C-alpha positions as CSV (number, residue, x, y, z in Angstrom):
1,N,70.7,41.3,-24.9
2,A,73.1,41.5,-21.9
3,A,75.5,43.9,-23.6
4,Q,72.7,46.4,-24.4
5,R,71.4,46.2,-20.8
6,R,74.9,46.8,-19.4
7,S,75.4,49.8,-21.8
8,L,72.1,51.3,-20.7
9,T,72.9,50.7,-17.0
10,E,76.3,52.4,-17.4
11,E,74.8,55.4,-19.1
12,L,72.1,55.8,-16.4
13,T,74.5,55.4,-13.5
14,A,77.4,57.5,-14.9
15,E,76.5,60.4,-12.6
16,A,75.8,59.8,-8.9
17,G,72.2,60.2,-7.9
18,T,70.7,59.8,-11.4
19,L,68.5,56.9,-10.6
20,P,67.1,58.3,-7.3
21,E,66.2,61.5,-9.2
22,L,64.4,59.6,-11.9
23,S,62.7,57.5,-9.2
24,K,60.9,60.6,-7.9
25,S,59.3,61.4,-11.3
26,Q,55.8,60.2,-11.9
27,Y,56.7,58.8,-15.4
28,A,60.5,58.5,-15.4
29,H,60.3,56.0,-12.4
30,F,58.9,53.4,-14.8
31,V,62.3,53.4,-16.6
32,V,64.0,52.6,-13.3
33,L,61.5,49.9,-12.5
34,K,62.2,48.2,-15.8
35,L,65.9,48.6,-15.3
36,I,65.7,46.8,-11.9
37,Q,63.4,44.1,-13.4
38,Y,65.7,43.2,-16.4
39,C,69.1,43.8,-14.8
40,C,68.5,42.5,-11.2
41,G,65.6,40.1,-11.5
42,D,66.3,36.5,-12.5
43,K,69.2,34.8,-10.8
44,C,70.3,33.3,-14.1
45,S,70.1,36.5,-16.2
46,A,71.0,39.1,-13.6
47,D,74.4,40.8,-14.4
48,P,76.4,41.2,-11.1
49,E,78.1,44.3,-12.5
50,C,74.8,45.9,-13.4
51,V,73.4,45.1,-9.9
52,T,76.5,46.7,-8.3
53,M,76.2,49.8,-10.4
54,I,72.5,50.2,-9.6
55,L,72.9,49.7,-5.9
56,K,75.8,52.1,-5.7
57,N,73.8,54.8,-7.5
58,F,71.0,54.5,-4.9
59,S,73.5,54.7,-2.0
60,G,72.7,57.5,0.4
61,H,69.2,58.1,-1.0
62,V,67.2,55.2,0.3
63,P,65.6,56.8,3.4
64,K,64.1,59.7,1.5
65,L,63.0,57.5,-1.4
66,A,61.4,54.9,0.9
67,V,58.8,57.4,2.1
68,H,58.4,59.3,-1.2
69,A,55.0,58.9,-2.8
70,V,56.5,57.6,-6.1
71,G,60.0,56.7,-5.1
72,S,58.7,54.2,-2.5
73,R,57.6,51.9,-5.4
74,V,61.2,51.8,-6.7
75,V,62.6,51.0,-3.3
76,E,60.0,48.3,-3.0
77,A,61.0,46.8,-6.4
78,L,64.7,47.0,-5.5
79,F,64.4,45.2,-2.1
80,T,62.0,42.5,-3.5
81,T,63.9,41.9,-6.8
82,V,67.6,41.8,-5.8
83,Q,68.2,38.3,-4.7
84,S,71.3,38.8,-2.6
85,A,70.5,40.1,0.9
86,R,74.3,40.6,1.4
87,K,74.4,43.2,-1.4
88,L,71.3,44.9,-0.1
89,A,72.7,45.2,3.4
90,P,74.3,48.7,3.0
91,L,71.1,50.1,1.6
92,K,69.0,48.5,4.4
93,L,71.3,50.0,7.0
94,E,70.4,53.5,5.7
95,L,66.8,52.8,6.8
96,Y,68.1,52.6,10.4
97,G,69.6,56.1,10.3
98,P,73.1,57.7,9.8
99,H,74.4,56.3,13.1
100,M,74.0,52.7,11.9
101,T,75.3,53.6,8.4
102,L,78.5,54.9,9.9
103,F,79.1,52.6,12.9
104,A,77.4,49.3,12.0
105,T,79.1,48.7,8.6
106,S,81.4,46.3,10.5
107,L,78.5,43.9,10.6
108,I,78.6,43.7,6.8
109,S,82.4,43.5,6.5
110,N,82.7,40.8,9.2
111,D,80.2,38.7,7.3
112,N,82.0,39.2,4.0
113,N,85.4,38.2,5.5
114,S,84.0,35.1,7.3
115,N,85.3,31.8,6.1
116,N,82.4,29.7,7.3
117,K,79.8,28.5,4.9
118,K,76.7,29.3,7.0
119,P,73.9,31.1,5.0
120,Y,74.0,34.8,5.3
121,Q,71.4,36.1,7.8
122,P,69.7,39.4,6.6
123,L,70.2,42.4,8.9
124,T,67.4,43.4,11.3
125,L,67.0,46.4,13.5
126,S,67.1,44.3,16.6
127,H,70.4,42.6,15.5
128,C,72.0,46.0,14.7
129,L,71.0,47.5,18.0
130,Q,72.6,44.6,19.9
131,Q,75.8,45.3,18.1
132,A,75.7,49.0,18.6
133,P,73.6,49.6,21.8
134,E,75.1,53.1,22.3
135,H,73.2,54.4,19.3
136,K,69.9,52.8,20.3
137,E,67.9,56.0,21.2
138,S,68.9,58.0,18.1
139,T,68.3,55.0,15.8
140,L,64.8,54.3,17.2
141,D,63.9,58.0,16.9
142,F,65.1,58.0,13.2
143,V,63.1,54.8,12.4
144,R,60.0,56.1,14.2
145,N,60.1,59.4,12.2
146,L,60.6,57.5,9.0
147,L,57.5,55.4,9.9
148,Y,55.5,58.5,10.6
149,K,56.3,59.8,7.1
150,G,55.4,56.5,5.6
151,M,52.0,56.6,7.5
152,E,51.3,60.1,6.1
153,K,51.8,58.7,2.6
154,T,49.8,55.6,3.5
155,L,52.5,53.2,2.3
156,Y,51.0,50.3,4.4
157,A,50.6,48.0,1.4
158,L,54.4,48.0,0.6
159,E,56.4,45.0,1.9
160,T,59.4,47.2,2.7
161,F,57.4,49.5,4.9
162,Q,55.7,46.5,6.6
163,Q,59.1,44.9,7.3
164,L,60.5,48.1,8.9
165,L,57.3,48.5,11.0
166,A,57.6,44.9,12.2
167,E,61.3,45.3,13.1
168,Y,60.5,48.4,15.1
169,C,57.8,46.6,17.0
170,D,60.1,43.6,17.6
171,V,62.6,45.8,19.4
172,A,59.8,46.9,21.7
173,V,59.0,43.3,22.5
174,D,62.7,42.3,23.0
175,D,63.1,45.3,25.4
176,K,59.8,44.6,27.2
177,N,58.9,48.1,26.4
178,G,55.4,48.1,24.9
179,A,55.3,51.9,25.3
180,L,57.3,52.2,22.1
181,I,54.4,50.6,20.2
182,R,51.8,52.7,22.0
183,Q,53.8,55.8,21.1
184,L,53.7,54.8,17.4
185,L,49.9,54.1,17.6
186,A,49.3,57.5,19.2
187,A,50.8,59.3,16.3
188,Q,47.4,60.7,15.1
189,Q,46.9,62.4,18.5
190,S,50.2,64.3,18.2
191,S,50.1,67.9,17.0
192,T,53.6,67.5,15.4
193,T,52.5,64.9,12.8
194,T,49.5,64.2,10.5
195,A,50.2,60.5,10.4
196,G,47.2,58.3,10.7
197,N,46.8,55.5,13.1
198,P,48.1,52.3,11.5
199,C,45.3,50.4,13.2
200,E,42.9,52.0,10.7
201,H,44.9,50.3,7.8
202,A,45.2,46.9,9.4
203,I,43.6,45.2,6.4
204,H,46.5,46.4,4.2
205,L,49.1,45.1,6.6
206,L,47.9,41.5,6.4
207,S,49.5,40.8,3.0
208,T,52.8,39.7,4.4
209,R,54.2,37.8,7.4
210,A,55.9,40.9,8.7
211,G,52.7,43.0,8.5
212,V,50.7,40.3,10.4
213,R,53.4,40.2,13.1
214,A,53.1,44.0,13.5
215,V,49.3,44.0,13.7
216,C,49.5,41.2,16.3
217,L,51.7,43.4,18.4
218,F,49.4,46.4,17.9
219,V,46.6,44.2,19.4
220,A,48.8,43.0,22.3
221,F,50.2,46.3,23.4
222,G,47.6,48.8,22.0
223,T,44.7,50.3,23.9
224,A,41.1,49.0,23.9
225,K,40.4,51.8,21.4
226,D,43.2,50.5,19.1
227,R,41.7,47.0,19.1
228,K,38.3,48.4,18.3
229,T,39.8,50.3,15.3
230,I,41.5,47.1,14.1
231,L,38.2,45.2,14.4
232,K,36.4,47.8,12.3
233,S,39.1,47.7,9.7
234,L,38.8,43.9,9.4
235,K,34.9,43.8,9.4
236,G,33.7,41.7,6.5
237,Y,37.1,40.0,6.0
238,T,36.9,37.4,8.8
239,Q,36.0,34.5,6.5
240,S,38.7,35.2,3.9
241,G,41.2,36.3,6.6
242,L,41.0,33.1,8.5
243,T,41.8,31.0,5.4
244,H,44.8,33.3,4.5
245,P,48.3,31.8,5.0
246,Q,49.2,34.4,7.6
247,A,46.3,36.7,8.4
248,Y,44.5,34.2,10.6
249,L,46.9,34.9,13.5
250,V,45.5,38.4,13.9
251,F,42.0,37.0,14.5
252,L,43.4,34.7,17.2
253,Q,45.2,37.6,18.8
254,L,42.0,39.7,18.8
255,A,40.0,36.9,20.4
256,R,42.7,36.7,23.1
257,F,43.1,40.4,24.0
258,T,39.8,42.1,23.2
259,D,37.9,42.6,26.5
260,D,34.7,43.8,24.8
261,T,33.4,40.4,23.8
262,V,30.1,41.9,22.6
263,L,32.0,44.0,20.0
264,L,34.1,41.0,19.1
265,Q,30.9,39.0,18.3
266,K,29.4,41.8,16.2
267,Q,32.5,42.7,14.2
268,M,34.2,39.3,13.9
269,L,32.2,36.2,14.9
270,Q,29.0,37.3,13.2
271,D,30.8,37.0,9.9
272,I,31.5,33.3,10.3
273,L,28.2,32.3,12.0
274,V,25.9,33.5,9.2
275,Q,25.6,31.2,6.1
276,K,26.3,33.3,3.0
277,P,24.2,32.6,-0.1
278,N,26.1,31.0,-3.0
279,D,24.7,32.1,-6.3
280,T,26.7,29.5,-8.2
281,D,25.1,26.7,-6.3
282,K,21.4,26.9,-7.2
283,K,19.3,24.0,-6.0
284,S,15.8,23.0,-6.8
285,D,13.0,23.3,-4.2
286,D,12.9,19.5,-3.8
287,Q,16.7,19.4,-3.1
288,E,16.4,22.2,-0.6
289,A,13.6,20.4,1.2
290,T,15.5,17.1,1.4
291,E,19.0,18.2,1.9
292,E,20.2,19.2,5.4
293,E,21.4,22.8,5.6
294,E,25.1,23.1,5.7
295,S,26.7,24.6,8.8
296,P,28.4,28.0,8.2
297,L,31.4,26.8,10.2
298,L,32.1,23.7,8.0
299,E,34.5,25.4,5.6
300,L,36.5,26.9,8.5
301,A,36.5,23.6,10.4
302,L,38.1,21.8,7.5
303,S,40.7,24.5,6.9
304,E,44.1,24.0,8.5
305,K,44.4,27.7,9.4
306,A,40.8,28.8,10.1
307,N,40.3,25.8,12.3
308,K,42.7,27.2,14.8
309,L,40.4,30.1,15.8
310,L,37.6,27.7,16.8
311,S,40.0,25.4,18.6
312,F,41.8,28.4,20.2
313,V,38.6,29.7,21.8
314,L,37.9,26.2,23.2
315,L,41.4,26.1,24.7
316,M,41.7,29.8,25.6
317,H,41.7,29.0,29.3
318,E,45.0,27.1,28.8
319,S,46.8,30.2,27.4
320,K,48.2,31.1,30.9
321,D,51.7,30.0,31.6
322,I,52.0,27.9,28.4
323,T,55.8,27.8,28.8
324,Q,55.7,26.8,32.5
325,N,55.3,23.3,33.7
326,K,54.2,21.6,30.4
327,S,51.3,19.7,32.0
328,K,48.4,18.1,30.2
329,S,46.4,21.2,30.8
330,N,48.5,23.2,28.3
331,V,49.9,20.5,26.0
332,A,46.8,20.7,23.8
333,L,47.4,24.4,23.1
334,S,51.1,23.7,22.4
335,K,50.1,21.1,19.9
336,L,47.6,23.4,18.2
337,L,50.1,26.3,17.7
338,D,53.7,25.8,16.4
339,P,56.6,27.7,18.0
340,Y,56.4,30.6,15.5
341,E,52.7,31.1,16.1
342,Q,53.2,31.0,19.8
343,S,55.9,33.7,19.5
344,V,53.7,36.0,17.3
345,L,50.8,35.6,19.7
346,L,53.2,36.3,22.7
347,L,52.2,33.0,24.4
348,S,55.8,32.4,25.3
349,Y,56.4,36.1,26.3
350,D,58.3,36.2,29.7
351,D,56.7,39.3,31.2
352,Q,53.1,38.2,31.7
353,V,50.4,38.7,34.4
354,D,47.3,36.6,34.3
355,G,48.1,35.4,30.8
356,Y,48.6,39.0,29.3
357,P,51.9,40.9,28.7
358,T,52.4,44.0,30.8
359,I,53.2,47.6,30.0
360,V,54.5,50.5,32.0
361,A,51.4,52.4,33.3
362,D,52.8,55.4,35.0
363,K,56.0,57.5,35.6
364,E,56.9,55.4,38.7
365,G,57.4,52.4,36.4
366,N,54.5,50.3,37.6
367,R,53.5,47.7,35.1
368,T,49.9,46.6,34.3
369,P,48.5,43.9,32.0
370,T,47.5,45.2,28.5
371,S,44.2,43.3,28.9
372,K,42.2,43.1,32.1
373,K,39.3,40.7,31.7
374,N,39.8,37.2,33.2
375,V,40.6,34.7,30.5
376,Q,38.0,32.1,31.7
377,L,35.3,34.8,31.8
378,K,36.2,36.0,28.3
379,Q,36.1,32.4,27.0
380,K,32.7,31.9,28.6
381,E,31.3,35.0,27.0
382,L,32.7,34.1,23.5
383,L,31.3,30.6,23.7
384,K,27.8,31.9,24.4
385,S,27.5,32.5,20.6
386,L,29.9,29.8,19.5
387,Q,29.1,26.7,21.6
388,Q,25.7,25.8,20.0
389,P,26.9,26.3,16.4
390,L,30.0,24.1,17.2
391,L,27.7,21.4,18.6
392,D,25.5,21.6,15.5
393,L,28.5,21.4,13.3
394,C,29.8,18.3,15.0
395,Q,26.4,16.6,14.8
396,K,25.5,17.6,11.2
397,H,28.9,16.9,9.6
398,T,30.4,14.3,11.8
399,E,31.7,12.1,9.0
400,Q,33.3,14.9,7.1
401,L,35.0,16.2,10.3
402,L,36.2,12.8,11.5
403,T,37.9,12.0,8.2
404,S,39.8,15.3,8.2
405,R,42.8,15.9,10.5
406,C,41.8,19.4,11.2
407,G,38.1,18.6,11.7
408,S,38.7,15.6,13.9
409,A,40.9,17.6,16.2
410,L,38.1,20.2,16.5
411,V,35.6,17.4,17.4
412,R,37.9,16.2,20.1
413,H,38.3,19.7,21.5
414,V,34.5,20.2,21.5
415,Y,34.0,16.9,23.2
416,K,36.5,17.6,25.9
417,F,35.1,21.1,26.5
418,I,31.5,20.0,26.9
419,L,32.6,17.1,29.1
420,A,34.3,19.6,31.4
421,H,31.9,22.5,31.3
422,T,28.4,21.0,30.5
423,T,26.3,19.5,33.2
424,T,23.5,18.4,30.8
425,A,24.0,14.7,30.0
426,T,21.8,14.9,26.9
427,T,24.2,17.4,25.2
428,I,27.1,15.1,25.7
429,Q,25.1,12.0,24.7
430,S,23.8,13.5,21.5
431,L,27.4,14.2,20.3
432,V,28.6,10.7,21.3
433,D,25.6,9.1,19.5
434,S,26.4,11.1,16.3
435,I,30.0,9.9,16.4
436,L,29.0,6.2,17.0
437,Q,26.4,6.4,14.3
438,V,29.1,7.4,11.8
439,C,31.4,4.6,13.1
440,Q,28.9,2.0,12.3
441,N,28.2,3.1,8.7
442,D,29.4,1.0,5.8
443,N,30.5,-1.9,7.9
444,N,32.6,0.2,10.3
445,A,34.6,1.8,7.5
446,L,35.6,4.8,9.6
447,L,37.7,2.5,11.8
448,G,39.8,1.5,8.8
449,D,40.1,5.1,7.5
450,S,43.7,6.5,7.6
451,V,42.4,9.6,9.5
452,G,39.2,8.2,11.0
453,H,40.7,5.5,13.1
454,W,43.2,8.1,14.5
455,A,40.3,10.4,15.3
456,I,38.3,7.7,17.2
457,K,41.5,6.6,19.1
458,N,42.1,10.1,20.3
459,L,38.5,10.6,21.3
460,I,38.9,7.5,23.5
461,L,42.2,8.8,24.9
462,A,40.4,12.1,25.8
463,D,38.7,10.1,28.6
464,E,42.1,9.1,30.1
465,G,42.5,10.4,33.6
466,L,38.9,11.3,34.1
467,D,36.7,9.9,37.0
468,K,34.9,6.7,36.1
469,E,31.5,8.5,36.1
470,N,32.8,11.2,33.7
471,V,34.1,8.7,31.1
472,T,31.6,8.9,28.4
473,F,32.8,8.1,24.9
474,S,35.0,5.1,25.8
475,K,32.1,3.4,27.7
476,A,29.7,4.1,24.9
477,F,32.1,2.7,22.3
478,L,32.7,-0.4,24.3
479,E,29.0,-0.9,24.9
480,T,28.2,-0.5,21.1
481,Y,30.9,-3.0,20.0
482,R,31.0,-5.4,22.9
483,S,29.5,-8.3,20.9
484,N,31.9,-7.7,18.0
485,L,35.0,-6.3,19.6
486,T,37.2,-9.2,18.4
487,G,36.1,-8.7,14.8
488,I,36.8,-5.0,15.2
489,A,40.3,-5.6,16.5
490,L,41.1,-8.0,13.7
491,S,39.6,-6.0,10.8
492,H,40.9,-3.1,8.6
493,G,44.5,-4.2,8.9
494,N,46.0,-2.9,12.1
495,R,44.2,0.4,12.2
496,S,41.1,-0.7,14.2
497,A,43.4,-2.6,16.5
498,F,44.9,0.8,17.7
499,V,41.3,1.8,18.7
500,V,40.9,-1.3,20.8
501,A,44.3,-0.8,22.3
502,A,43.3,2.8,23.3
503,L,40.2,1.2,25.1
504,V,42.5,-0.9,27.1
505,Q,44.6,2.1,28.0
506,V,41.6,4.2,29.2
507,L,39.4,1.5,30.7
508,S,40.6,-1.4,32.8
509,K,42.3,-4.3,31.0
510,K,39.8,-6.6,32.6
511,A,36.8,-4.7,31.3
512,V,38.0,-4.9,27.7
513,A,39.5,-8.4,27.7
514,K,36.3,-10.2,28.7
515,H,34.7,-9.1,25.4
516,L,37.6,-10.6,23.4
517,K,37.2,-14.2,22.2
518,T,40.7,-14.9,21.0
519,P,43.2,-15.8,23.7
520,Q,46.2,-14.7,21.6
521,L,44.5,-11.3,21.1
522,K,43.9,-11.0,24.8
523,S,47.6,-11.6,25.5
524,E,48.7,-9.1,22.9
525,L,46.4,-6.4,24.3
526,S,47.8,-7.1,27.7
527,K,51.3,-6.6,26.5
528,T,50.2,-3.4,24.8
529,S,48.6,-2.1,28.0
530,S,51.5,-3.0,30.2
531,S,54.1,-1.4,27.8
532,S,52.0,1.8,27.6
């Protein structure tokens, strides 16, 4: 019960430094883990006095324990179990070095004395350095040495270590000083430390949001050799990584920054382009002969996260100047990636040349892009292996894609890309025919589908602004339904009417109205066209 837990806590914390000493023992540290679990865990059952006693006993010992082979597990449990970030703040300051512990405690006291009811913002290294810039150099040296020790003990899987690593990298980004990250990655080349390159352990860093952010910055500011190391670490995990809630961002970053596209295809793209056998799904010979082979990209295309890699490659040429002049050329990429994703991928980074962030290249302070290959050329080389599989995907599984929000967006991106970059009319026409075939199935059921009608409408709007000879899908749709356009406009509630309204917006009002037989419908569409 609560009284027994308090009595045990008082006994273990009676002398200063008892818990840190137990935390270093291979077997005694389990007692400390259980103490943290039962006294600090649940919000309802946690005893505030026990929490205070435990945290006070750890005070002054966190940096050493955080990089201890056994003690790091206790620090991990402490930082992930205690619910109050405010109470953990003094211990977290210790990870930033003695200067911050001594001079930045005002950050905590000011928050405690504030009368506002705003939620407490956990301390970060960047925030502390802004408040105490005079201690920046010594603080970064302390954190870097602490990270080196953690690398020697291979603590990459611990959330606390990943958070500290990400905060250190964030400071480099805020200061436009990518050399700080390269200095960290070059640790294995230094004679003063035996720390391994964190790029070799990239797979372990992908378990948390902070770890993913750190790896994305390694890719952005690291060398070509660092990117190669990360690719080797992730080989075989592309399929599972792309469907992970956070890890998919690393694969987008690798596609953007890796100049060696041949290596990228072998280490990453090959994993998703090969259909893996499924032992649980055994089919008879007759079924295998009659059923069409499923595209290896289908699962990824229908996944909200994995879909972004395929769409990102198609829109990669728009990654330049995404924050400047929000024209139609980069709106698609802005819609594909939310603000957090754009910040992690450094798409909104200020200091860029040719779509890549820069880094100091010599002692004179000259800056050079971290990646050198032209974005359009890189996209062209990647699509040599991706374009045909994407076309096959859109033609084999058209209905599944058009009834999925993620899949329909991918179909639209594929259509727009081949419209702009393919000179073969048969390639475009085969995709358009596949879409129109699905539209006509089951009495035009797709036009009444909650997602399907939206997909067809956006495919029509993709032709907006193009020359008349390049408008393909809109003309083909009108030609297919010209004899029944009135019925289409009046069926399926108001969903199919949006499709017809999109035709009016893209094609001339006169071209659409002459196929409508209801005067009232003609006038309504005219109003829609004029208002839009």
